[in-house]
C-alpha positions in Angstrom: -0.2 0.5 0.1 1.2 3.4 -0.9 0.1 7.0 0.5 -0.4 10.0 -2.3 1.8 12.1 -3.2 -0.2 14.7 -1.5 0.0 13.2 2.2 3.5 12.2 2.2 4.8 15.9 0.8 2.1 17.6 3.0 3.7 15.8 6.2 7.4 16.7 4.9 6.6 20.1 4.4 4.5 20.7 7.9 7.7 18.9 9.6 10.0 20.7 7.7 9.0 24.3 9.0 8.2 22.9 12.3 12.1 22.2 12.3 12.7 25.3 10.1 10.7 28.2 11.2 10.4 28.6 15.2 8.8 31.8 15.3 10.5 32.6 11.8 8.2 32.3 8.2 9.7 29.9 6.3 9.0 30.2 2.3 7.6 27.6 0.1 10.9 28.1 -2.2 13.0 27.1 0.5 10.7 23.9 1.8 10.6 23.1 -2.0 14.2 23.0 -2.4 15.1 21.3 0.9 12.3 18.9 0.8 12.3 18.4 -3.1 9.1 19.2 -3.9 7.7 21.2 -6.5 6.6 24.7 -5.8 3.4 24.9 -7.6 2.8 21.2 -5.6 3.6 23.2 -2.5 1.5 26.2 -3.5 -1.8 23.8 -3.8 -1.0 21.4 -0.9 -0.8 25.0 1.4 -3.7 26.4 0.5 -5.6 23.8 2.0 -3.4 23.5 5.4 -4.3 27.8 5.4 -7.6 27.0 5.1 -7.5 24.0 8.0 -6.1 25.5 10.3 -2.6 23.9 10.2 -0.8 27.1 8.7 -0.6 30.6 9.1 1.0 33.0 5.4 3.0 36.0 6.8 3.2 38.9 3.9 6.2 40.5 3.3 9.7 40.6 2.9 10.7 37.5 5.2 7.1 35.6 4.3 5.9 32.4 3.9 4.1 30.1 6.9 4.4 29.5 10.4 2.5 26.6 12.5 -1.2 27.7 13.8 -0.7 25.6 16.6 2.1 24.1 19.0 3.5 21.2 17.0 2.1 18.6 19.8 -1.2 19.4 18.1 -0.8 19.2 14.8 -1.6 15.5 14.2 -0.6 13.8 11.1 -4.5 12.7 10.7 -5.2 16.5 10.6 -2.3 17.2 7.9 -3.6 14.3 5.7 -7.2 15.3 5.8 -6.6 18.4 4.9 -5.3 18.0 1.6 -8.1 16.2 1.2 -6.1 12.7 1.3 -7.9 9.5 2.7 -6.2 5.9 2.9 -7.9 4.0 1.2 -7.1 0.0 1.1 -9.9 -1.6 -0.8 -11.3 -0.9 -4.1 -14.9 -0.8 -2.5 -16.7 1.8 -3.2 -20.6 3.0 -3.2 -21.5 0.9 0.2 -22.9 4.4 1.6 -25.3 5.1 -1.9 -26.6 1.6 -1.8 -24.3 -0.2 -4.0 -22.4 -2.9 -3.4 -18.3 -4.3 -3.7 -19.3 -7.0 -6.7 -21.9 -5.5 -8.7 -24.4 -7.9 -7.3 -25.9 -6.5 -4.7 -23.1 -7.7 -1.9 -20.0 -6.7 -0.1 -17.2 -8.5 -1.4 -15.8 -11.5 1.1 -12.9 -9.6 2.2 -14.6 -5.9 2.6 -15.2 -6.3 6.0 -10.9 -7.3 6.0 -10.1 -4.0 4.7 -12.4 -1.4 6.5 -10.4 -2.8 9.8 -7.2 -2.4 8.0 -8.1 1.2 7.2 -9.5 2.3 10.5 -6.4 0.6 11.6 -4.3 3.2 9.7 -6.6 6.4 10.2 -6.1 5.3 13.9 -2.3 5.3 13.5 -2.2 8.9 11.9 -4.4 10.2 14.5 -2.5 9.3 17.1 0.9 10.7 16.0 1.4 14.6 16.4 4.3 16.5 14.4 6.4 16.6 17.6 6.4 12.6 17.6 7.4 12.4 14.2 10.4 14.9 15.3 11.1 13.0 18.2 10.5 9.8 16.3 8.3 8.4 19.1 6.1 5.9 17.0 3.6 3.4 18.4 5.6 0.7 18.2 3.8 -2.8 16.8 3.8 -6.3 19.5 1.6 -8.9 18.5 0.3 -10.6 21.3 1.9 -13.4 23.0 1.0 -16.7 21.9 -0.5 -18.8 25.0 0.8 -22.0 25.4 -1.9 -24.8 25.7 
């Protein structure tokens, strides 16, 4: 499974501001160079990030963007949703509208499995802040111990 470029680049750019901004605005051109992301692509993303209240724009000669919230309050899930990206692991669609996965009025056999995985991934991203990224602190997967019989 892959995340889209929008989601990855939005997280990279917001993290870049957290590292390089402090109290000063960071220009998109600087982010573009450091992160190797197209400037026009960043402009599209930052319009959405600003509308979502994740970043604020600063005008003037030293203008650019600053974070609108403390880094420990900005969750990766919020950044991803701001750029209208959702993790999708299933090709099923239309169930909300009464359609089916199979085209025969039924859910596919693995539909609930993929939905559960999407929910798990969504929860993972919603539990990690930009501060966690900076600190490299992520939830660690620990499989349940097998019980000997």
